[in-house]
N, C-alpha and C positions, 0 to 999 in steps of 0.2 A: 665261712666267716660273714659273708653278706647276710645269709639267713639268720645267723646269730644276732647281728645288729638289728635286723628288722624285728626279730623276736623280742629282743630287749626293749625296743621302742614300743611294741604292742603291750608288753607287760607294764612298762612305765605308764602308758596311757590308761590302761585299765585300772592301775593303782590310783592314778590321779582322779579318774572318774569316780571310783568308789569312795575316795576320800571326800570328794565334793558332795556326793550323796549323803555321806555320814554327817557332814557339817550342816547340810540343809534340812535334816530330819531331826525332830526332837528326840532326845535320849529316853530310853525306857525308864520309868520310875522304879526305884528299888522298893523292896518290900518294907512297908511301914514308913515310907517317905512322907514327911509332913507337908512339904511344899511341892506343888506341881511345877514342871518345867514349861516355860513359855519361850517363844521365839521372838526376838526383837524385830520389829518391822523395818528398822533403819539399818542396823549393822549386821543382822542375821545371826547374832549370838543367841545361844539357848541358855537361859538363866532361870533360877527359881523365881516364881511369882512372889513379889514382895508385898502383896496386899491381900490376895484372896486365897483362902484355904477352905477345905471342906471338913466340917465337924462330923461327929457320930450321927447326929440327927439330920444331916444333909444341909444344915444351915450354913450361911456364909459368915465366917469369923474374920475379924481384923486382928492381925498380929504384926509385931515388929520383927523384921528379919534379923537373923544372927549377924555377928560382926563380919564373918567371912563372906556372907552373901551381900552385906552392905558394901563391902569392898568391891565385889564384882559388879554390883550395880553402879557404883561410882565410876569404875573403869568403863563400863558400858556407856554411861552418859558422856564421859570424856571422849569416847571414840565416835560419837554421833556425827560430829562435823567431818571426821575422816572417813566415815562410812555412810555416805548419803544414800537415800533410797534410789533404786534404779527404776527409771521409767515410771515414776511417781506413783505412785503409791496406791495401796489397796484400799485406802479409806474412801468413804463415799464423798460425792461432791458436796462442798460446803461444810465438811466436818470441822474445819477450824473456825466456823462462824459462831456468833453468840447463840445460846440456846433458844432465844426468842425467834430467831430466823431459821432454825433447823427445819421446821415444816415446809418452808418455802424452797429450801435447797433441792428437794426432790423434784421440783417442777422445772429444773434447769436443764435436764437432759444429760447426755454423756459428757463428762468433763474429766475423765481419768487418764487421758493420753494414750489409750490403747491403740488408736489409729497410727500414731508415729511409731510405736513399737512394732506393729504389724508391718508397716512399710519397710523398716530396717530389716526385719526378718525376711520379707519377700525379696528384697534386694540381694541379700547374701545368698539365699537359696537359688535365686536366678543366676547369680554369678557363678556358683558352683556348677550348675548345669551347663552353662555356656562354656566354662573352662573344660569340663569333661568332654563336651562335644568337639571343642577345638583340638584337644589332644588326640581323641579318637580319629578325627578327620586327618590330622597331621600324619599319624602313623599309617593310616590306610593309604594316604597319598604317597608316602615314601615307599610302601610296598608295591604300589602300582608302577612307580618309576624304577623299579629294579633293585631297590635296597632291601636286603633281607630283614624281615621282622618276624619275631617268634609269634606263634599263635596264642600262647598263653598271655603275652603282653596285650594283644588285642582283646583277649577275653577279660583281662583285668580292666582295661579301659571301658569296655562295654558294660561290665558289672558296675563300675563306678558311675557311669551315666545313668544306668537303671536305678541305682540307689539314690543318686541325686534327684532324679525325676520323681521317685516315690516320696522322698522327704518333701520335695517342693509341692507336691499335690496333696499328700495325705497328712503330713504333720502340721501342727498348729503351734504358734508361738506360745510361750508361757504367759500366764496372766501377769499384768503389771504388778511389780512388787515381789514376785516370786523368783527364785534363783534360776540361773541358766544351766546349772550343773547337770540336771538329769538329761538335758539334750546335748551335752558335750560329746558323748561317745558317738551317736549316729551322725554327727555333723563334723565337728573339729577332729575327733579321733579318726574317723574314716579318711578325712583329707590328709592328715599327717601320715597315715599308713600308706595311702596311695601315692602321695608325692615322694615319700621316702623310698618306696619301691622303684619309682621312676628314676630317682637320683642314683640308686645303687645298681641300676641296670648297666652292664658293661657295653652293650651294643649301642647305647645312647650317649656315649662319652662326649661327642661334639655338642650335644644339647644340654644346656644348664637349666635345671628346673628349680634352682634355689629361690628365685623370686616368688615362685608360687607358694612357698612356705609362709610368706607374709599374710596370705589370706586367712588361714586359720588363726594366726596370732591376732590379727585385727578383729576377727569375729569374736574371739574369746575376750579381748580387751574391751570391746564396745558392748557386747551383750552380757558379759559375765562380771564377776567381782574381781577385785585386784589380785587376790591370791590365785584365782583361776587363770588370769591373764599372765601373771609372772610364771606360773607353773607351766603353762603352754609354751611360752617363750623359752623357758629353761629346757623343756623337752626337745624343742627344735634345735637349740644350741648343742645339746648332747648328741643328737643325731648327726649334725654337721661335723662336730669334732670326732665322733666315732668313725664317720665315713672318711674324713681326712686322715685319721690315724691308720685306718686299715689300708687306705691307698698308699700311704708312706711305707707301711710295713711290707707291702708286696712289691714295692719298686726297688730298683737296684741301688738307688741313692735316696737319702732322706730329703724330702721336699718340704722345707720349712714354710714356703710361701702358702702351700695349701692349708697347713695348720693355722697360720696367721690369718688367712682369709676366712676360714671357718670361725675362728675366734672373734674377728671383727664383725662378721655377719651375725653371730649369736649375740654379741654385745649390742649391735644395732637393733636387733629384734627385741631384746630386753628393754632397751630404751624406748623403742616404739610402743611396746606394750604398756610401759609405765605412763608415758605421756598421753597416749590415746585413752587409757583408762581415766587419767585425771581430767582430761578434757571432757570425756563422756560424763563423768561424775558432776563436773561443774555445769555442763549443759542440762543434766538431769535436775540439778538444784534450781537453775534458772527457769527451767520448764515448770517445775513444781510451783515456784513463786508466781510465775506468769499465769498458770492455771488457777491458782488460788485467788489471785487478783481478779481474774476474769469471772470466776464464780461469784466473788463478792460484788463485783460491779453488776453482774446480772441480777443478783438478789436485790441490790439497792435499786436497780431499775424496776424490778418487779414490785418492790415495796412502794416506790413512787407511783407506779401505775395503779396499784390497789388504792392508795390514798386518794389519788386524783379521781378515780372512778367512783369512790364512795362518798365524795364530797356532795353536799346538797347544793352548793353553788356551781354554776357552770363555768368551765374553763375552756377557752379557745386559744390555740397557738396559730397565729396567722403570719405568713411571710410577706415580703414586699410585693408579690404578685397577687395578694389577697386570696391565697390558697390556704385553706384550713388544714394544717398538718395533724393536729391533735384536737379531739373534742371528746369530753367525757359524756356519759349518758345524760347527766343533768342538762348539759348544754344542748344536746340533741332534742331533749324534751322542750326546752325553752324556745329553740328555733323552730319547733314544729316539724322537725325532720325525722323520718323513720330511720332508726339506726340500722335496721336490717336491710333497708333499700338504699339508703344514702351510701355512696362509695366512701372509702377510707379518706381519700383526698377530694375535697370539693371546694368550690370557689364561692366567695360571698356575692359574686355577680350572678350566680345561678338563679337566685330568687329575688324578685324586687323588694320583698319584705326585709331583706338583709342589707339593703343599700346604706341604711343609717349606720350599721356596724362597719361597713366598708369605709365610710367617711370618718368614723372615729379612728379606725386603724390608720387612715391616711394622715390624720392629725398626729397620731403617735409617732409615725415614722418621720414626721416633720419636727421632731424634738418638742412636741407639745403633748405630753401624756395627759390623759383625761382622768381626773380624780373621781368624779361621780357625775354621770350623765344619765338622765331618765330617757328611756327609749320605749316607744310603743311599736310593736311589730304586728302588722295586719296580715293574717294568713288567708289562704284561698278559701277556706271553709268558714269565713266570716268570724273567725275567732281572733282574739287579740292576746298579746303577751306584753305585759308591762315590766320592763327590766331596768335595773340600775347597773351601769357599765363602768368598770374601772380598768384602766390599761396600764401596762408597764412595758417598756422596751428593754430587751435583753442587750448585753454588751456584744460587740462584734465577735462572731464565731469564726475561728480559723484565719488563714491568710487572706481569704476573699473578703473578709470584713462584713459578712452577711449577718444581719440582726433580725430578730423576730419580735412580734408584738403579742404579748400575752394579755388576753381579755378575761376579766372576772365578771361573770354575770350573776346577778341576784334578782330573784323574783320579788317584785314590789309587793305582791299580794302576800307572799310569805313574810316579808318584813312587817306588813301591816298586821298580819296575824300575831306576830310576836308582840307588837305594840298593844294589840287588843288583850293579849294575855297579861301584859303588864298592867293594863287598865283594870282588868278583873282583879288582879292582886291588890291594886289600890282600893278598889271597891270593897274588897274583903276587909281591909284595914279600917275603912270608914263605916262598916256596917254597924258597929256598936253606937257610934255617934248618931247615925241616921235613925236607929231604933228609938233612941231617947228623944230626938228632935221631932219625929213624925208620930210616934205612938202616943205620946202625951197629948198633943193637940187633938188627935183623933178621938182619944178617950174623952176629953173634955167636950168635944162636939157631940159625941154620942150621948153622953149623960145629959147635956143641956137639951138636946133634941127629945130625949125620953121625958124629961120634966115638962117640956113645952107640950108634948103630945098628951100628957095627962090633963092639962088644963083646957085643951081645945075640944069644942063640941061640933064645930062646923066640919062636915065631911070633906069639903074641898081643902081646908087647911090641914086636916089630918092626912089627906092624900099627899100633900106636899111634905109633911114631916116624915111620912113613910118613904118617899123618894130620897130624902136626906139620909134616913137610916140605911136604906139599901146601898146607896153610893158610899156611905162611910164604911159599911161592912166590906164592900168590894175593895175599897182602897186599903182597908186593913189587911185583906187577904193578899193584895198585891205586894204590900210591904213585907208580909211574912214570907211570900214566895221569894222575893229578891233576897231577903236575909237568909233564907234556907239555902239558896243557891250560893251565896257568898260563903256560907259556912261549909259548903260542899258536903252535905250530909249524905249518908248512905241510904240504905233501904228504910222505908217508913216502918214505924212500929205497927204491930197488928191492930192496936187500938185506933190508929189513924186511917185504916183501910175500911172501905164499905163495899158491900155487895150490891152491884148496880146491874140493872137490865140494860144492856148496851143499846138496843134498838129504841127503847123508851127514852133514854137520856139523849140519844142523838136526835130523835124527833123533837123533843122539847127544846133542846138548845138550838136546833136548826130553825124552828119556828120563831124563837126569840130573836135570833140574828136577822131573820127575814123582816120582822117587824121593825127592828131598829134601823136597818139599812134600806128598807123598801125594795128588796131584791126581787120579790115576786117570782115569776117563772124562771128567772135567771138561775136559781138554785133548784136542783133536783135531788131527791133522796131515793136511795135504793137500799132498803133495810132487809137484809137476807139472813139475819141471825135472831129470829124470834125465840124468846125464852132463854137465850144464852146470857149468862151473868159473868161479870168480871169483877175483880178486886181492884178498886180504885176509889180515890176521894172524889166526891161528886163535884166539888168546886174546882178541883184541879182538872177534871175531865172537861168541864165547861170552859176553863181557861185555855186548854190545849185546842179544843175544837174552834173556839172563837179566834184564836191566833192564826190557826191554819186557814180559816175562812177569810179573815181580813187579808192575809197574805195572798190568797187566791184571787180575791176581788180586786186587788191592786193591779194585777197583770192580766186578768181574764177579759174576754170581750163582753159585749152587752147582749149577746144572743141568748135565746132560751136554752137552758141546759149547759151554759158555759161553765158552771160550777156544779160538780156532782159529788155528793157524799154517799158512800157505800159502806155497808157492813156485811161481813160474811165470816163464817166459822168453818175451819177445817176439822173434819171428824178426827177426834183424838189429837187435835193440834191446836195451834193458837187461834185467837179471835182477832180479826183485822178490822180496822177502821181506816178508810182512805178518803182523802179529799183531793179531787181531780179538777183541773182547770185547763182551758184551751189556750193558755198563754204561750209565749215564745219559749224556745228551748233555752236552757241555762248553760252557759259556757262551762267547759270542763274545769277551767281554772277557778271559776266561781263556785262550782259544785263541791269542790273539796273543802270549802270554808262555810257551807250553808249553816251548819249548826254551831258555829263558833260565836263567842260573844262579841258584840260591838261590830259585827260584820254586816254591812248593808250596802246595796248599790245606790241607795237614795240618801241624800244628806239629811232629810227631815226624819228619817227613821232611826230609832235608837240601836237597832241591831241586836236586840235581846229577845225578840219574839220566838224565833225558832230555837234559840239556845235555851230559853225557859221551858219550851215544850220538851226538848230532849232531857233536860235535867229532871223535870217532873215525871217523865216516863221512867227514867232510871230509878228514881226514888220508889216507884211502885212496882218495879220488876218488869216494866214494859220497855219496848224499844221503838225508836222513831227513825225513819229513813226517807229516802227520796229515790224515785226512778222515773224514767220516761216511758209512758204507756199510751194506749189508744182507747177511745170510748166512742160509743154511738151517739151522735148528735144530729137530730133531725134526719135520720136515715143515712147519714154519712159517717164514715169512720175517720175520726179526727185524732191527731196525736197531740198530747198535752203533758203537763207536769203533774205528777202524783206524789203526794206526801202520805205516808202510811204510818199507823201505830199498831204494833202487835202486842195484845194483852194476854195475860194468863187467865185461865178460867177460874171462876170461883168454885164451881162444881161441874160435873159432867152434864152437859145439856144437849138437847137434840137440835141439830141445825138443818135448815131447809134451804133449798137452792132455787125456789120459785121467785123470780125477780118481779117485784111490784114497784113500778116507778110511780112516784107521787110528786106531782108538781105543786109546790106550795103557792097559794095566791099571794 
């Protein structure tokens, strides 16, 4: 009879396990089925897909599901709250986020809750192993103290310990969102069979193993679905009732207390399974919501960091101890701090150049936020940074009431560059009026000078009218250049380009500039591109070279060779014209704005010289630039500033590299 009860329990367990496997697997599609079956990720039901079907050509078609399928889909939607996802879900982190943030969710790491599921699995498997060891030790101890114990019972206990250890070491928990049914038989099923065998052993009558049956019920309720939990509790109840009925049938008198106790225990296990499953489901929902909120918070923090780091303005977050907690790359650049060397947290006291920022933070913490303050930071490399600082104090954070000072740093040179751009736009709007106001008087002056020149016979007077004509033409060219720049024309037409010998033109313009400025040996020419011709307008080339020479003379020393003009041609490459001077180094912050309009370090300069050079070069397909280089000056290697123009060849010419230095008198 005992063997029959155990056999019935095993058969019931196998049937329950197979039933769970059948529910967890999608059914096979019938021949000619129109809709594929899909498994709901929330309730586990298998229903026909209501949206996607496969046509003859393999294309995806959109169809409206039949009425019976719509009814099942509505029933599935109604059961979603009653069948929440277990240990949240197989969807990727951030799957509930807006589509614009989906690429960022992949940067957040593991957020699927697999760690909590694995810990629960490990705890249950460890508990099974410990219980098996305790039972085996108990029976071995009883046998040592003289109580008879059958060998097959010890064998059963040892086999259970081995199986529990194997599952603990070798088995792995199911992935989150997948059913527990496939793992029911090697865990819960084995426990039920082993504990039932212990309960039915007549030699162990004084020992009650009924409380151990709560372990498989709890495992099925927490790790599995509600039907699996209730089915396991029902199976345990049947085992208890069957054992009580068999005990009563073999006794001399009917013992109703055993039947009542078995029934109450079974009812308690059913109630325990139901309540535990409901609590686990609710905790799973709360865990899902918390995990989703955490992912969204991480994505929001990541977006904020990306926005702050991509800002052109510097952002500093300073606490009351003047520790910089956050600084974006623009702030590191403005502070003159190397982002790779500077630690994540640094103090404004570390550098004397930052003391002004520390005083501004002190004013902010004293409830005096700074709206706009101009600050000049003097760095160790003799470089300066001109900043405009705005501050804002954050509200108290937490119970401690700690507040932070947020500094917004703006580069004044960048602001001035924007102002210069606005000035350039204004100049473009005024270009038409300037053309009429200047061209007409120039035309009248030129015509009057031509008429006067016809009536003059004195060579001295004719020389004066020639000077007037030359300067009027030069002024006319300047006006045309400014108007061309304002109109932002592109490449010059082929008719406007001329084929020029670069060395000849550079020598002529250099000699003219020396005579006008009495430079003498201060200017040195090194013409290394004889016979090489470039496509450029002659007057524009003269304007570029004169502007570069004027700029070099402003900062160069008075020694011989302080200004050097060099030409050279790279074989099958560009033709270069360089103007070098031994002036002081240009600050990196100034270097970025060299070729911008209206930018000048001197108030008396218009700031259009280098800008006009660059625009004229671009009109003719050339490029202008700056670099720091060295030259030989009186037998010494001197570092200086070099402005270069790269021309395109008019035709293939032969270049020579024999340097011939010519000092102009």
